[in-house]
BATITI-334849 format. One line per 10 residues: for each residue x negated, y negated, z negated of C-alpha. Coordinates in pm, 1 decimal, always signed. Layout:
# BATITI-334849
X,Y,Z  ...;
***
This chain:
# BATITI-334849
+1358.4,+772.5,-6828.6  +1146.5,+569.1,-6585.0  +1146.9,+270.2,-6818.6  +1012.1,+495.1,-7095.3  +727.7,+656.7,-6899.1  +629.1,+383.1,-6651.8  +276.3,+255.4,-6710.5  +197.8,+80.8,-6382.7  -103.9,+303.9,-6335.6  -366.1,+169.9,-6095.4;
-629.6,+390.6,-5934.0  -963.8,+228.2,-6018.2  -1224.4,+465.5,-5872.1  -1271.3,+814.2,-5722.6  -1326.5,+976.9,-6062.5  -977.3,+868.0,-6172.2  -828.9,+1031.4,-5860.5  -1013.6,+1355.6,-5929.6  -891.6,+1362.1,-6290.0  -528.0,+1321.5,-6190.3;
-542.2,+1577.8,-5910.4  -720.3,+1840.8,-6119.9  -472.2,+1790.8,-6404.8  -188.5,+1855.8,-6157.4  -361.6,+2180.8,-6055.6  -390.8,+2291.0,-6418.0  -27.0,+2204.2,-6489.4  +62.8,+2423.8,-6189.1  -101.7,+2723.0,-6359.1  -416.8,+2738.9,-6145.1;
-694.1,+2977.7,-6250.9  -939.1,+2855.0,-5984.0  -997.2,+2490.8,-5880.8  -1246.4,+2359.7,-5623.6  -1329.0,+1988.2,-5600.8  -1515.9,+1862.6,-5292.3  -1620.2,+1501.1,-5236.5  -1826.0,+1306.6,-4984.0  -1964.2,+954.4,-5014.2  -1906.0,+948.3,-5389.0;
-1537.4,+1023.2,-5325.3  -1472.3,+711.0,-5118.2  -1495.6,+897.9,-4790.0  -1316.4,+1213.1,-4898.3  -1180.0,+1393.8,-5204.2  -1033.7,+1742.0,-5170.8  -889.5,+1943.4,-5460.4  -788.7,+2302.5,-5385.6  -617.5,+2535.5,-5634.4  -442.1,+2872.5,-5653.9;
-151.8,+2742.1,-5860.4  +220.3,+2786.0,-5812.7  +246.1,+2553.4,-5513.7  +515.5,+2296.1,-5430.4  +863.8,+2371.2,-5307.0  +898.4,+2259.4,-4940.2  +1195.9,+2044.3,-5030.7  +993.3,+1860.2,-5295.7  +698.4,+1757.8,-5075.9  +843.5,+1424.9,-4966.8;
+952.6,+1351.8,-5322.8  +599.9,+1423.3,-5452.8  +478.6,+1088.4,-5313.4  +761.4,+892.6,-5481.7  +686.3,+717.0,-5813.3  +813.5,+887.9,-6128.3  +935.7,+1193.9,-5938.5  +812.5,+1438.8,-6200.7  +925.8,+1786.6,-6300.3  +719.0,+1777.9,-6621.0;
+975.1,+1586.8,-6828.9  +1345.4,+1659.3,-6842.3  +1461.0,+1458.7,-7143.9  +1338.1,+1143.3,-7315.9  +1284.0,+1338.4,-7639.3  +1009.6,+1541.3,-7470.9  +783.3,+1232.7,-7481.2  +733.5,+1306.5,-7851.2  +587.1,+1652.1,-7781.5  +417.1,+1636.4,-7441.0;
+265.9,+1976.8,-7357.6  +148.3,+1906.5,-7001.4  -157.3,+1706.7,-6891.1  +48.6,+1480.7,-6664.0  +403.9,+1360.6,-6721.0  +462.1,+1019.0,-6561.4  +473.1,+1105.9,-6191.9  +266.3,+798.7,-6101.1  -65.5,+943.3,-5981.8  +20.2,+1075.8,-5634.5;
+224.0,+764.5,-5554.3  -58.2,+532.3,-5664.4  -329.3,+723.4,-5475.8  -127.2,+751.9,-5155.8  -79.8,+373.6,-5136.6  -458.2,+310.4,-5111.4  -569.6,+607.4,-4900.4  -487.6,+846.8,-4619.2  -350.3,+1141.0,-4812.5  -225.4,+1487.4,-4724.5;
-77.5,+1775.9,-4926.3  -94.1,+2132.6,-4795.6  +93.2,+2376.7,-5018.3  +227.6,+2728.8,-5013.7  +445.3,+2879.7,-5283.7  +361.0,+3225.2,-5411.1  +539.2,+3486.8,-5201.8  +610.0,+3247.5,-4912.3  +501.7,+3337.8,-4559.9  +400.8,+2987.3,-4457.1;
+281.9,+2668.9,-4616.9  +393.0,+2311.9,-4557.9  +187.2,+2003.7,-4472.5  +286.4,+1650.8,-4573.2  +90.3,+1337.3,-4476.6  +99.7,+984.1,-4609.5  -98.6,+691.7,-4466.0  -131.3,+399.8,-4706.2  +215.1,+457.8,-4849.2  +380.3,+530.2,-4513.0;
+527.5,+880.7,-4510.1  +457.9,+1092.2,-4201.2  +618.5,+1408.9,-4072.5  +636.9,+1727.1,-4280.5  +567.0,+2048.8,-4090.6  +481.1,+2413.3,-4135.4  +111.5,+2506.0,-4157.6  -98.6,+2810.0,-4234.3  -271.5,+2809.9,-4574.4  -346.8,+3023.0,-4877.7;
-114.6,+3034.9,-5176.2  -158.6,+2726.8,-5390.0  -210.9,+2358.4,-5308.7  -476.1,+2150.1,-5137.7  -466.2,+1771.6,-5178.9  -696.7,+1566.7,-4957.3  -766.3,+1195.8,-5000.8  -958.4,+1015.0,-4724.8  -1080.9,+655.8,-4689.9  -998.8,+555.5,-5046.2;
-922.2,+179.4,-5074.0  -931.2,+135.1,-4694.5  -644.1,-113.0,-4730.7  -759.8,-261.7,-5062.9  -1122.2,-366.0,-5000.2  -1131.9,-589.6,-5309.9  -1130.9,-277.2,-5528.2  -1448.3,-154.4,-5358.2  -1630.3,-458.8,-5491.5  -1599.6,-315.1,-5842.5;
-1746.0,+24.8,-5752.1  -2108.2,+134.1,-5783.4  -2334.7,+314.0,-5542.2  -2205.7,+648.4,-5405.7  -2461.0,+835.0,-5618.9  -2325.6,+676.8,-5936.7  -1963.9,+741.1,-5833.0  -2061.1,+1105.4,-5774.1  -2205.2,+1118.0,-6125.8  -1878.1,+981.2,-6268.0;
-1682.4,+1248.3,-6081.4  -1923.7,+1508.0,-6221.7  -1853.5,+1382.3,-6574.4  -1481.9,+1440.0,-6517.8  -1534.6,+1790.5,-6381.2  -1772.5,+1891.6,-6660.1  -1510.0,+1778.3,-6913.3  -1251.8,+1994.2,-6734.0  -1489.1,+2293.9,-6736.7  -1534.4,+2261.0,-7112.9;
-1163.1,+2195.7,-7168.2  -1048.7,+2504.4,-6978.6  -1298.0,+2791.5,-6998.0  -1025.2,+3020.1,-6860.0  -1030.1,+2840.0,-6523.2  -1304.3,+2885.4,-6262.5  -1417.7,+2540.6,-6143.5  -1644.9,+2451.1,-5855.7  -1770.2,+2100.5,-5771.3  -1920.2,+2028.2,-5428.4;
-2070.3,+1688.7,-5339.0  -2185.5,+1616.3,-4982.8  -2210.3,+1989.4,-4917.1  -2411.4,+2075.8,-5231.7  -2274.7,+2271.7,-5525.7  -2314.9,+2078.4,-5850.4  -2114.8,+2292.2,-6092.1  -1966.1,+2639.8,-6100.2  -1801.0,+2794.1,-6404.2  -1700.7,+3160.9,-6432.1;
-1352.2,+3103.3,-6575.5  -1386.3,+3405.4,-6805.2  -1226.4,+3231.5,-7103.3  -1555.2,+3200.1,-7294.1  -1648.2,+2851.2,-7415.0  -2012.2,+2959.0,-7430.6  -1993.0,+3042.9,-7059.4  -1850.0,+2697.8,-6988.2  -2124.9,+2530.7,-7196.1  -2384.9,+2734.7,-7005.9;
-2241.6,+2615.3,-6672.2  -2256.7,+2249.1,-6779.7  -2568.0,+2217.4,-6995.4  -2781.6,+2522.8,-6918.4  -2921.7,+2804.0,-7130.2  -3170.4,+2597.6,-7335.8  -2900.3,+2369.9,-7476.5  -2664.0,+2661.9,-7542.0  -2929.9,+2838.4,-7749.6  -2970.3,+2534.5,-7974.7;
-2600.2,+2477.3,-8051.8  -2421.7,+2578.5,-8372.9  -2081.1,+2744.9,-8350.9  -1788.4,+2577.5,-8526.3  -1485.4,+2784.6,-8631.1  -1261.1,+2646.8,-8900.2  -967.5,+2426.1,-8978.3  -715.4,+2324.0,-9241.7  -382.7,+2145.2,-9285.3  -242.1,+2289.7,-8963.9;
-545.8,+2191.6,-8751.9  -763.2,+2458.9,-8585.7  -1117.8,+2357.7,-8478.0  -1342.9,+2571.9,-8258.0  -1646.0,+2501.1,-8041.9  -2011.3,+2401.9,-8065.6  -2213.1,+2116.7,-8212.0  -2575.4,+2019.7,-8149.1  -2795.7,+1831.9,-8397.3  -3169.6,+1783.7,-8444.8;
-3342.8,+1809.1,-8107.5  -3004.9,+1867.1,-7938.6  -2880.9,+1521.2,-8041.4  -2858.1,+1262.9,-7761.9  -2924.3,+893.9,-7719.3  -2556.5,+808.7,-7664.7  -2207.4,+953.3,-7716.8  -2161.3,+1059.9,-7353.7  -2202.9,+1426.6,-7448.8  -1945.5,+1427.4,-7725.9;
-1658.7,+1628.7,-7577.6  -1333.7,+1658.4,-7773.3  -1031.9,+1852.6,-7650.6  -692.2,+1824.5,-7810.3  -449.8,+2103.1,-7718.3  -650.7,+2153.9,-7398.5  -661.3,+1783.4,-7308.2  -994.2,+1599.2,-7287.2  -972.9,+1293.2,-7514.7  -1193.0,+1011.0,-7641.8;
-1138.5,+922.3,-8003.8  -1320.3,+689.3,-8240.9  -1168.6,+884.4,-8530.1  -1312.7,+1216.7,-8411.9  -1654.5,+1070.8,-8326.9  -1690.6,+904.3,-8666.5  -1585.5,+1221.0,-8849.1  -1836.7,+1433.2,-8659.0  -2120.6,+1183.7,-8703.5  -2053.8,+1159.8,-9075.9;
-2069.8,+1539.8,-9106.9  -2401.1,+1543.3,-8916.3  -2545.0,+1228.8,-9076.8  -2838.9,+1399.4,-9247.7  -2928.7,+1610.4,-8944.5  -2944.2,+1342.5,-8674.0  -3191.4,+1052.4,-8655.3  -3069.2,+693.9,-8666.0  -2985.6,+588.3,-8310.2  -2910.8,+948.4,-8205.4;
-2570.3,+1117.2,-8175.8  -2463.8,+1480.3,-8212.4  -2368.5,+1667.7,-7896.8  -2046.7,+1867.8,-7914.4  -1778.0,+2060.3,-7730.8  -1495.9,+2092.7,-7982.8  -1141.4,+2219.4,-7926.9  -876.0,+2097.8,-8169.0  -533.3,+2261.0,-8179.9  -241.5,+2110.0,-8368.3;
+136.6,+2084.2,-8318.2  +228.5,+1864.2,-8021.3  +456.9,+1648.0,-8235.1  +163.4,+1545.8,-8460.8  -18.8,+1360.0,-8184.8  +87.7,+1086.4,-7942.3  -70.7,+1106.4,-7595.4  +148.0,+830.1,-7448.5  -92.8,+553.5,-7555.9  -268.4,+447.9,-7233.9;
-205.3,+520.5,-6863.2  -533.9,+711.7,-6829.2  -426.6,+948.1,-7113.3  -778.3,+951.0,-7266.1  -662.9,+788.1,-7588.8  -445.4,+955.4,-7852.0  -292.0,+864.6,-8187.4  -271.5,+1110.9,-8475.0  +22.8,+1125.1,-8713.1  -222.7,+1182.9,-9001.4;
-573.6,+1052.2,-8924.4  -698.5,+1133.7,-9273.5  -612.1,+1501.7,-9243.3  -778.1,+1527.8,-8903.3  -1093.8,+1350.8,-9027.2  -1124.6,+1575.4,-9333.3  -1067.1,+1895.5,-9137.3  -1325.5,+1809.0,-8871.8  -1589.5,+1698.7,-9124.2  -1548.0,+2016.3,-9329.0;
-1556.9,+2246.7,-9025.3  -1871.4,+2083.1,-8884.6  -2044.2,+2074.7,-9224.1  -1970.0,+2444.4,-9281.5  -2117.3,+2534.7,-8942.5  -2438.7,+2343.3,-9014.1  -2490.7,+2485.4,-9362.9  -2610.0,+2815.1,-9221.7  -2903.4,+2669.5,-9027.7  -3102.5,+2392.8,-9204.7;
-3328.4,+2185.5,-8986.9  -3641.4,+2248.2,-9193.9  -3739.1,+2480.7,-9476.5  -3745.4,+2341.2,-9832.8  -4087.5,+2260.7,-9976.7  -4263.1,+2540.2,-10169.7  -4185.5,+2565.0,-10540.1  -4549.3,+2617.8,-10644.0  -4695.9,+2307.9,-10815.2  -4945.1,+2105.6,-10618.7;
-5243.8,+1920.7,-10760.7  -5223.1,+1541.3,-10735.7  -5401.3,+1401.1,-10433.7  -5709.8,+1196.2,-10533.9  -5779.6,+874.5,-10347.4  -6031.5,+945.2,-10070.4  -6378.7,+815.5,-10159.7  -6413.2,+672.7,-9811.2  -6144.8,+416.3,-9891.3  -6335.5,+291.5,-10194.7;
-6656.2,+246.8,-9996.1  -6506.7,+107.8,-9677.6  -6609.8,-238.9,-9573.5  -6323.2,-469.5,-9476.5  -6464.1,-516.7,-9126.5  -6486.9,-144.9,-9042.3  -6242.0,-22.0,-8781.1  -6160.6,+341.7,-8694.9  -6200.1,+419.7,-8322.9  -5828.6,+479.7,-8278.3;
-5740.2,+154.2,-8449.3  -5986.1,-32.8,-8227.0  -5813.6,+99.5,-7918.8  -5476.1,-4.2,-8058.3  -5615.6,-350.1,-8140.7  -5741.3,-399.2,-7783.3  -5405.9,-286.4,-7656.9  -5235.2,-538.8,-7884.6  -5458.9,-823.1,-7766.3  -5386.8,-742.5,-7401.6;
-5014.6,-793.4,-7453.9  -5018.6,-1068.6,-7715.2  -4863.5,-1324.8,-7483.4  -4554.8,-1118.4,-7405.7  -4506.2,-960.9,-7744.6  -4213.4,-1091.5,-7946.7  -4350.3,-1271.4,-8251.4  -4219.9,-1190.0,-8601.4  -3968.4,-1439.6,-8744.8  -4124.4,-1764.0,-8866.3;
-4202.8,-1752.8,-9240.8  -3955.6,-1925.4,-9467.8  -3983.2,-2053.4,-9820.9  -3899.8,-1700.9,-9942.8  -4027.4,-1451.9,-9680.9  -3885.0,-1099.4,-9658.4  -4062.6,-835.4,-9874.4  -4178.6,-638.4,-9569.3  -4335.2,-955.5,-9423.4  -4519.5,-1024.0,-9748.3;
-4645.1,-666.4,-9752.5  -4762.7,-690.3,-9393.1  -4954.5,-1013.5,-9455.2  -5122.0,-858.8,-9759.5  -5221.4,-553.9,-9556.4  -5426.1,-767.6,-9322.0  -5669.7,-855.8,-9600.6  -5785.7,-519.0,-9739.6  -5749.6,-142.7,-9690.0  -5499.0,+80.3,-9866.8;
-5533.7,+366.0,-10111.1  -5283.5,+635.8,-10011.7  -5180.4,+828.4,-10324.0  -4904.8,+1053.5,-10187.6  -4573.6,+1079.9,-10005.8  -4211.7,+1070.5,-10124.2  -3948.0,+1296.2,-9968.4  -4191.1,+1379.2,-9686.9  -4081.4,+1045.1,-9543.6  -4234.5,+748.6,-9728.4;
-4612.2,+713.4,-9763.4  -4704.8,+580.3,-10109.8  -5006.6,+351.6,-10119.2  -5166.9,+113.2,-10366.5  -5275.8,-229.1,-10255.5  -5408.7,-453.4,-10529.4  -5127.2,-506.9,-10778.9  -4856.1,-364.8,-10550.9  -4710.0,-24.7,-10471.9  -4625.8,+1.7,-10101.2;
-4369.1,+234.7,-9945.4  -4439.7,+294.8,-9577.3  -4177.8,+457.9,-9351.2  -4392.5,+709.1,-9162.6  -4149.6,+741.6,-8872.5  -4100.2,+366.8,-8824.1  -4476.4,+314.1,-8840.7  -4561.1,+586.2,-8590.7  -4282.2,+470.9,-8359.5  -4417.3,+114.0,-8358.7;
-4771.5,+240.0,-8288.8  -4657.6,+450.4,-7993.7  -4442.3,+170.3,-7855.7  -4722.3,-89.2,-7874.9  -4973.6,+150.7,-7725.7  -4753.0,+234.3,-7428.1  -4626.9,-120.4,-7372.9  -4987.5,-239.8,-7358.1  -5015.7,-55.2,-7026.7  -4671.6,-133.1,-6891.0;
-4819.7,-292.6,-6578.9  -5007.4,+23.1,-6484.8  -4954.0,+396.5,-6501.0  -4974.0,+546.7,-6845.5  -5240.3,+802.3,-6931.1  -5081.2,+1140.4,-6870.2  -5126.4,+1470.1,-7050.1  -5072.9,+1755.5,-6806.6  -4869.1,+2035.7,-6960.6  -5042.3,+2372.9,-6974.3;
-4712.3,+2537.6,-6884.9  -4469.4,+2316.8,-6688.6  -4119.4,+2299.2,-6838.8  -3816.8,+2365.7,-6618.3  -3499.1,+2207.4,-6756.9  -3148.4,+2240.4,-6617.8  -2960.7,+1913.4,-6667.3  -2596.7,+1818.3,-6646.1  -2530.6,+1636.5,-6320.2  -2515.1,+1277.9,-6456.1;
-2858.4,+1326.0,-6618.1  -2989.9,+1489.8,-6300.3  -2865.8,+1198.9,-6090.1  -3030.3,+957.7,-6333.3  -3360.0,+1142.0,-6288.5  -3337.3,+1113.4,-5909.4  -3254.1,+742.5,-5930.7  -3534.6,+654.0,-6175.6  -3801.6,+909.4,-6085.8  -4056.3,+639.7,-5997.7;
-3996.8,+449.6,-6323.6  -4035.5,+768.4,-6524.3  -4364.6,+841.6,-6347.2  -4485.6,+487.0,-6419.7  -4413.9,+549.8,-6788.1  -4612.0,+875.4,-6779.5  -4343.4,+1139.4,-6718.8  -4444.9,+1349.3,-6418.7  -4150.8,+1554.7,-6296.1  -4007.2,+1686.6,-5971.7;
-3669.9,+1799.9,-5843.9  -3648.5,+2178.1,-5883.7  -3303.4,+2231.7,-5730.0  -2972.2,+2339.7,-5885.1  -2969.5,+2037.4,-6122.4  -3310.7,+2144.4,-6254.6  -3623.5,+1934.1,-6311.9  -3980.5,+2061.8,-6341.8  -4172.4,+1855.9,-6600.4  -4550.3,+1874.8,-6548.7;
-4686.5,+1580.7,-6749.8  -4596.3,+1344.8,-7035.0  -4748.2,+1021.6,-7169.8  -5073.7,+1097.8,-7348.3  -4960.8,+894.9,-7648.5  -4670.0,+1133.7,-7706.1  -4840.7,+1467.6,-7646.3  -4706.1,+1805.9,-7544.9  -4494.7,+1886.6,-7854.9  -4266.6,+1590.8,-7776.2;
-4245.3,+1662.6,-7403.6  -3888.6,+1781.4,-7350.9  -3721.4,+1579.2,-7626.5  -3878.6,+1249.9,-7520.4  -3803.1,+1312.6,-7151.6  -3434.7,+1382.8,-7225.0  -3416.1,+1073.1,-7445.5  -3548.8,+862.6,-7158.7  -3276.2,+1000.4,-6928.9  -3009.2,+925.2,-7190.9;
-3136.9,+567.9,-7221.6  -3136.3,+512.2,-6845.1  -2800.0,+675.4,-6771.6  -2561.0,+417.1,-6634.9  -2827.9,+142.0,-6633.9  -2846.8,+92.4,-6258.9  -2866.7,-287.4,-6292.1  -3187.5,-297.9,-6498.4  -3496.5,-457.2,-6344.9  -3828.2,-274.9,-6319.6;
-3988.3,-400.1,-6640.9  -3665.2,-362.1,-6837.0  -3629.9,-4.0,-6716.3  -3984.7,+79.4,-6824.1  -3924.3,-71.7,-7166.6  -3607.1,+137.1,-7201.1  -3797.3,+455.0,-7111.9  -4080.3,+379.4,-7353.9  -3851.2,+282.1,-7640.6  -3641.1,+597.2,-7604.1;
-3950.2,+818.0,-7580.4  -4092.0,+666.7,-7898.2  -3783.9,+777.8,-8091.9  -3957.4,+1114.0,-8110.2  -4243.4,+987.6,-8322.3  -4323.1,+1160.0,-8653.3  -3984.0,+1204.8,-8819.2  -3874.3,+1141.8,-9172.3  -3877.3,+1476.7,-9351.6  -4169.5,+1609.1,-9145.9;
-4449.4,+1725.2,-9376.5  -4786.2,+1577.1,-9274.9  -5135.1,+1676.9,-9392.7  -5318.9,+1449.1,-9633.7  -5561.2,+1319.5,-9370.6  -5279.9,+1222.5,-9134.5  -5113.4,+1004.5,-9398.8  -5433.7,+809.7,-9460.1  -5500.9,+778.6,-9086.1  -5154.7,+629.1,-9024.1;
-5203.1,+379.0,-9305.5  -5553.2,+286.3,-9185.0  -5441.9,+220.2,-8830.7  -5155.4,+6.8,-8956.2  -5404.2,-207.6,-9150.8  -5658.1,-254.5,-8876.2  -5427.8,-292.4,-8575.8  -5218.0,-570.8,-8727.5  -4893.0,-433.4,-8588.1  -4555.8,-607.7,-8597.7;
-4402.5,-517.1,-8937.4  -4086.9,-364.2,-8790.1  -4016.0,-64.6,-8568.1  -3905.6,-137.5,-8205.5  -3542.2,-129.3,-8323.1  -3596.5,-390.0,-8595.3  -3614.7,-178.1,-8910.2  -3886.2,-265.8,-9166.3  -4199.3,-51.2,-9180.2  -4327.6,-146.9,-9528.6;
-4162.1,-244.0,-9854.6  -4362.8,-371.7,-10152.1  -4296.5,-329.1,-10524.6  -4525.4,-537.6,-10744.7  -4678.4,-416.5,-11071.6  -4502.6,-699.4,-11249.1  -4164.3,-587.0,-11118.9  -4232.4,-230.8,-11234.9  -4335.5,-346.4,-11580.9  -4027.9,-566.6,-11612.4;
-3806.4,-271.2,-11520.3  -3974.4,-50.4,-11780.0  -3943.8,-326.3,-12042.1  -4318.9,-361.1,-12085.8  -4305.6,-736.8,-12026.8  -4039.1,-1001.3,-12069.5  -3829.0,-1097.0,-11768.1;
***
């Protein structure tokens, strides 16, 4: 049996310890679990539960490797129903810490205390305690200092522990969780069995209001939970939470299926947020893939992918992101007379400001690729734009501005263009504080703890980029100002995007951090599918002409594509090829 389950598990960091200890509490039937840490978990980790407790005679055995009561026969590996099953965690943790277990079985008069110092077993004695189990880990890696070299600052280790606990809260809404770090409460969930209550405890009321409920399934797979698209989408996959038969898992298959279902409702570079519970027979999934038990293998990946895509798509059908355009016919938009009379040297005030901004950063701006014998179409279009103004004639799909330039029809991606303008404008002042627009009504946002910790760590960089915010307590932030270039409508979305971009980037230098903040904020430029007034379309095109911007968005996508009159006439058969 040992040869089948042994994985040589090594404790890498405090978050891994917390995961293993909390899973033991849940396997013991706990309905309330409290996690307390100090110093990011290196100084102390304490997990207290009200589970079934440990038999006094089993306490010494609990520290031995592979001494598990969760498997009885080898065949049970094919249908594992518990979170843990190898019996390696307590043995591994005890070897690199000073560990104690205080446990009292239900109905017993007294509890028992067992201590282990770096793998050396101490005495076991009676002790007073409540029913359940308390495991305490002190001085983690005190006898393995080389492992400490791979750890981050205590604040970051605390954030990683918080990520584990928030996953547990969402995985088990029927269990009341509490997370304390250095004496402060970071999370508390009611344990009332409601997933919406768990989501509220982790993400706050604003996020909960914007999520869409998922309830479906097929081919023996049941899918329930919430998904967030549009403004609820995030800058990375960190907030994609999948739970398989109550176990938190990470799966490329599930992420790809969800993202495909949400493809038309999430911007490029953004990812849907979710908390989705999948239930399927235990023998149709293999959890014995990796020692950390995050990875799983499905017996039928195709069936799982199809079921998840259909369930998510059905949930999103009921709430489109924007209303369809009116059915009443609209008169064609005539070319503005001002375009026909404009002198090539004229420059709109806004374009002049952008031009000065461009000149001030010309030396550090990345130049477009050197022209080749056959330059890219967008490069040709950009060079042509420098010579004369455009005649905007309309917009396609509320996304692509249509403009005539000489003998060419130009298609301009309004989002990519606006994003490049915002990025250049803000980067032009990267060495000084951005102009700030003070919000008429400050926004108070409750964050999950990793995002909150990111805010505390990068508060000065955010302020330098134009985001004025202060700690408001209880994982909340009070946003009072945003970069003037973005404006108030983009306040919350751009601020959250900046936090997503910075999360886990503790090694970035000052200028790199500012560029990350600015680039993420600019993702919330005018979006494809957003209907703009006629004057705004012409203004965007004019500023593009006169500012001489780089012909790609900050992420490298082209801004303009050109289709010549000759190409059109060849396609319609009006001229010979």
